[in-house]
C-alpha positions in Angstrom: 35.6 45.5 48.3 33.9 42.2 49.9 34.7 40.0 47.3 35.8 40.3 43.7 35.5 37.8 40.6 37.2 37.4 37.4 39.6 36.9 35.3 37.7 33.5 34.0 35.4 32.4 36.9 32.3 31.5 36.4 29.0 29.9 37.2 29.3 31.1 40.9 26.2 30.8 43.2 26.2 33.6 46.6 22.3 32.2 49.0 22.1 34.1 51.5 25.4 35.7 52.6 25.3 39.3 54.8 28.0 41.9 53.2 27.7 45.5 55.0 30.1 47.4 56.9 29.7 48.9 60.1 31.0 52.1 60.7 32.3 52.6 64.4 34.1 56.2 63.4 34.2 56.7 66.5 36.3 54.1 68.5 39.6 55.9 70.4 42.1 53.6 69.4 42.0 53.0 65.6 38.8 53.8 62.4 37.9 51.3 60.1 38.1 51.7 56.6 34.4 52.4 54.9 33.9 49.6 52.0 33.7 50.8 48.4 32.2 47.8 46.9 30.2 44.2 47.9 30.8 42.2 44.7 33.1 43.5 41.9 33.3 41.9 39.1 35.6 40.9 36.3 36.8 40.0 33.2 34.8 36.8 31.8 31.9 37.0 35.1 29.7 35.4 33.0 26.5 32.6 34.7 27.0 34.6 38.3 23.9 34.3 40.6 23.8 36.8 43.5 20.1 35.9 45.7 19.3 36.7 49.0 22.2 38.6 50.5 22.1 42.1 52.2 24.1 45.1 51.3 24.5 48.0 54.0 26.7 50.7 54.2 29.1 51.1 50.8 30.9 54.2 49.3 30.2 52.6 45.9 28.1 50.7 44.0 27.3 47.4 46.3 27.6 45.1 42.9 29.8 46.9 40.2 32.4 45.3 37.6 35.3 46.4 36.6 35.3 48.7 33.8 37.5 47.0 30.9 34.9 43.9 31.6 31.9 45.9 29.9 31.4 43.6 26.7 32.7 40.1 28.6 30.1 40.2 31.3 26.8 38.2 30.6 24.2 36.2 31.7 24.4 37.5 35.4 21.2 37.5 37.9 20.4 39.0 40.8 17.3 37.9 43.3 15.7 38.6 46.4 18.7 40.6 47.7 18.7 43.8 50.2 20.4 46.8 50.0 20.6 49.7 52.6 22.8 53.0 52.5 24.5 52.5 49.2 26.2 55.2 47.2 25.3 53.4 44.0 22.5 49.7 44.5 24.0 47.7 41.0 26.5 49.5 38.0 27.1 47.4 35.6 27.3 47.1 31.6 26.5 43.3 31.8 24.5 41.8 29.1 21.7 39.9 29.7 21.0 40.0 33.2 17.7 39.9 34.8 17.6 41.7 38.7 14.2 40.5 40.2 13.1 41.0 43.7 15.2 43.3 45.3 14.1 46.4 48.0 16.4 48.8 48.2 16.1 52.3 50.3 18.6 55.5 51.2 21.1 54.8 48.0 22.6 58.3 48.2 23.4 58.7 44.0 22.4 56.1 41.4 20.5 53.4 42.3 20.3 50.3 39.8 22.9 51.7 36.3 23.5 49.8 33.3 25.4 51.1 30.3 26.7 49.9 26.6 25.0 46.5 27.0 21.6 44.5 25.9 18.6 42.4 27.0 18.2 43.6 30.0 15.5 42.9 33.1 14.2 44.8 35.9 11.1 43.5 37.7 9.1 43.1 41.1 11.2 45.4 42.9 10.6 47.8 45.6 13.1 51.5 45.1 12.9 53.9 47.4 14.5 56.9 48.8 17.7 58.0 46.2 19.5 61.7 45.6 19.3 60.6 41.3 17.7 58.4 39.4 16.8 55.3 40.8 16.9 52.9 37.4 19.8 54.5 34.6 20.3 53.2 31.5 22.6 55.1 29.1 22.7 53.5 26.1 21.1 50.3 26.7 19.8 48.6 23.4 16.4 45.8 24.9 14.9 46.1 28.2 11.9 45.3 30.1 11.3 47.3 33.2 8.4 45.6 35.0 6.4 45.4 38.6 8.5 47.3 40.1 7.2 50.4 42.5 9.6 53.3 43.0 8.9 56.1 45.5 11.1 59.2 46.7 13.4 60.5 44.0 14.3 64.4 45.3 17.2 65.3 44.2 18.0 67.4 41.5 17.7 64.6 38.6 16.1 62.5 40.5 14.3 60.5 38.1 12.5 57.5 38.5 13.5 55.7 35.6 15.9 57.8 33.3 17.2 56.6 29.5 19.7 58.5 28.0 22.7 58.2 26.3 26.3 57.6 26.1 28.9 57.1 23.3 29.4 53.9 21.7 32.3 53.5 19.5 32.7 57.5 19.4 29.3 57.6 19.0 26.3 59.4 21.2 24.0 56.0 21.1 20.3 56.5 23.2 18.5 53.5 24.6 16.5 51.8 22.1 13.5 48.8 21.9 12.6 49.4 26.1 8.8 48.2 27.3 7.9 49.6 30.1 4.8 48.3 32.1 3.1 48.0 35.0 5.2 50.4 37.3 4.2 52.6 40.1 6.2 55.9 40.4 5.3 58.7 43.3 7.5 61.8 44.5 9.8 62.2 41.6 11.4 65.0 39.8 10.2 62.8 36.8 8.9 59.3 36.8 10.9 57.8 33.3 12.7 60.8 31.7 14.2 59.8 27.7 16.4 61.9 25.6 19.1 62.3 23.4 17.5 60.7 20.9 16.4 57.8 22.6 13.7 55.3 21.6 11.3 53.0 20.4 9.8 52.9 24.0 6.3 51.5 24.6 5.0 51.9 27.7 1.5 51.1 29.1 -0.6 50.3 32.0 1.8 52.1 33.8 0.6 54.3 37.3 2.4 57.6 38.4 1.2 60.1 41.0 2.4 62.9 43.1 6.1 63.1 40.8 6.7 66.7 38.9 6.3 65.3 35.8 4.7 61.6 34.4 6.5 60.8 31.1 9.3 63.1 29.7 9.9 61.9 26.5 11.4 65.3 25.0 13.8 64.8 22.1 11.7 65.5 19.1 13.9 63.5 16.7 13.6 60.6 18.5 12.1 57.4 17.5 8.1 57.7 17.7 6.9 56.4 21.0 3.9 54.4 22.2 2.1 55.5 25.9 -1.0 53.5 26.6 -3.5 53.1 28.9 -1.2 54.8 31.8 -2.6 56.6 34.6 -1.3 60.2 35.7 -2.0 61.7 39.4 -0.9 64.7 39.6 1.4 64.5 36.7 1.1 64.5 32.9 2.9 63.0 29.6 5.4 65.3 27.8 5.9 62.9 24.5 7.7 65.1 22.0 8.9 62.5 19.3 6.5 62.7 16.6 4.0 60.1 14.9 4.3 59.0 18.4 0.7 57.4 20.3 -0.8 58.4 22.9 -3.7 56.7 23.9 -6.7 55.7 26.1 -4.5 57.5 29.4 -5.8 58.7 32.6 -4.3 61.9 33.3 -5.6 64.4 36.4 -4.4 67.9 37.3 -1.3 67.9 35.3 -0.2 72.2 35.2 2.7 71.3 33.0 2.0 73.3 30.0 4.4 71.6 27.7 4.3 71.0 24.4 4.7 67.7 22.6 5.4 66.8 19.5 3.8 67.2 15.5 2.2 64.1 14.2 1.1 62.2 17.1 -2.4 60.2 18.1 -4.0 61.2 20.9 -7.2 59.4 21.0 -9.6 57.9 23.6 -7.6 59.9 26.6 -9.3 61.0 29.9 -8.1 64.7 31.0 -9.1 65.7 34.4 -8.3 69.2 36.0 -8.1 71.1 32.7 -6.3 75.0 33.9 -3.8 73.9 32.0 -5.7 72.8 28.9 -7.7 75.9 28.7 -5.1 78.1 29.0 -2.8 76.2 26.6 -2.9 73.9 23.2 -4.6 70.7 24.0 -2.1 68.0 24.0 -3.3 65.3 24.4 -6.8 65.8 23.5 -8.4 64.2 20.2 -10.6 62.5 18.6 -12.7 60.3 21.7 -10.9 62.4 24.9 -12.9 63.5 27.4 -12.3 66.1 29.5 -13.6 66.7 33.1 -13.7 70.6 34.4 -11.2 70.7 37.9 -13.6 70.9 40.5 -13.5 66.7 40.2 -12.1 64.3 42.2 -11.2 61.2 40.8 -11.5 57.6 42.2 -8.5 55.8 41.1 -8.4 53.9 38.6 -12.0 54.6 37.1 -14.9 56.9 37.9 -18.8 57.1 36.7 -19.3 60.4 34.9 -23.0 59.9 34.5 -23.6 63.6 36.9 -21.7 65.6 34.2 -23.4 67.3 31.7 -21.5 68.2 28.7 -20.2 72.0 27.6 -21.0 72.7 23.8 -18.7 76.2 24.0 -15.9 73.2 24.7 -15.8 71.3 22.0 -13.0 71.0 20.2 -10.0 68.6 18.6 -12.8 66.3 18.5 -13.0 65.1 22.1 -16.0 66.1 24.7 -16.1 68.2 27.4 -17.7 67.4 31.0 -18.3 69.6 33.6 -19.6 68.8 37.0 -22.9 69.4 37.7 -23.9 71.9 40.6 -27.1 70.7 43.2 -28.1 74.2 41.9 -28.2 74.1 38.2 -31.7 73.0 38.3 -31.9 72.8 34.1 -28.2 71.4 34.4 -27.4 73.5 31.3 -23.8 73.9 33.3 -24.2 77.0 35.1 -26.3 77.9 37.9 -28.0 81.4 36.8 -31.6 83.3 36.3 -33.0 80.5 34.5 -32.4 77.9 37.9 -34.4 81.0 40.3 -36.9 80.9 37.5 -37.0 77.2 37.8 -37.1 77.0 41.5 -39.9 79.9 41.6 -42.2 77.5 40.0 -41.4 74.4 42.3 -42.0 77.2 45.5 -44.2 75.0 48.1 -43.9 72.1 46.5 -43.1 69.0 48.3 -40.4 66.3 47.4 -38.9 68.5 44.2 -35.7 68.5 42.9 -35.9 72.0 43.7 -35.7 71.2 46.9 -31.8 71.8 46.9 -31.6 71.7 51.4 -33.5 68.5 51.0 -35.5 69.6 53.9 -38.7 68.5 52.7 -39.6 71.5 50.9 -38.9 74.5 48.2 -38.6 77.7 50.8 -36.9 80.5 51.2 -33.9 78.6 52.3 -33.6 77.1 48.7 -33.0 80.1 47.4 -30.3 81.2 49.4 -28.5 78.4 48.5 -29.2 78.9 44.8 -27.3 82.2 45.1 -24.8 80.8 47.1 -23.8 78.8 44.1 -24.4 81.9 41.7 -22.4 80.9 38.5 -23.7 82.8 35.5 -22.2 82.0 31.9 -19.7 83.2 30.6 
């Protein structure tokens, strides 16, 4: 261990130091032992400020505490620190702790771990490349996770953020009263996973891109959660807790057919890429929702749906379903068929016509060939 604090010490400041290990294991005369921890906090280690330090190459948590001190450590802050090639970034049970503006990369196991504590803040941080969960909470009551970027959690249990349960006084206790907002997750197994009766969770205005799943809150008996104004690209929202609220979200190209809980309010969502919806229950489709068919590529975070047409056959669950209009769909009914051929032939030889599909100035055999290439009979 590089630093060890505790046993009545408090009020320390650590500014702009460098704590690291040089792994020159190939030296012929001796071997430098690998450091386990960077900073180890003991009993009554309170009001500690750790700022501006580079932690590099530790075989365990760069910042951690003695197991026996979990209920006696609080009001500490970790800001503006860098972590590289560590087993864990931070592993604490320190209540009222703030983590602000840290950077971490190449984490061998879990990143930031908090258990059996409350009032945790993690904000303004860049966390990338972990083989397990980058932020892991066990039995945390009261936390705010905001304005973070979490990238590339690619292991078997590599969730960007995991909110799980742990035993407190012999009782399996989940996380509660967690607010998650303005974060970006990319290339994680699950962007944000919640399990084992954790909740309530309030998640809003987050962006999730290219994760296997976006939000995954599975247990139906968990307290109701709220998901509002999130954007999910190539992932989605799996909400198990009954009576949750899932509204005003944008979800593009989600192929996981996951059931969502009963009694969920799921209004005003925009769903793009509907193969999973058409082949399963529309778990995120409610009143005033919009569903757009597969052939559409969104311009994140919004797009103009003026060139789409309503398909009455797909009116379902109070939602409006849209499908892109093909250039050859001259009557704009959602299909290219014999009715469009009739319209094209009625414009034959005309100049400056909508039936001039190749835009060469005249409606002729080339336009008819183009229409036939897009032929799509109504099912």
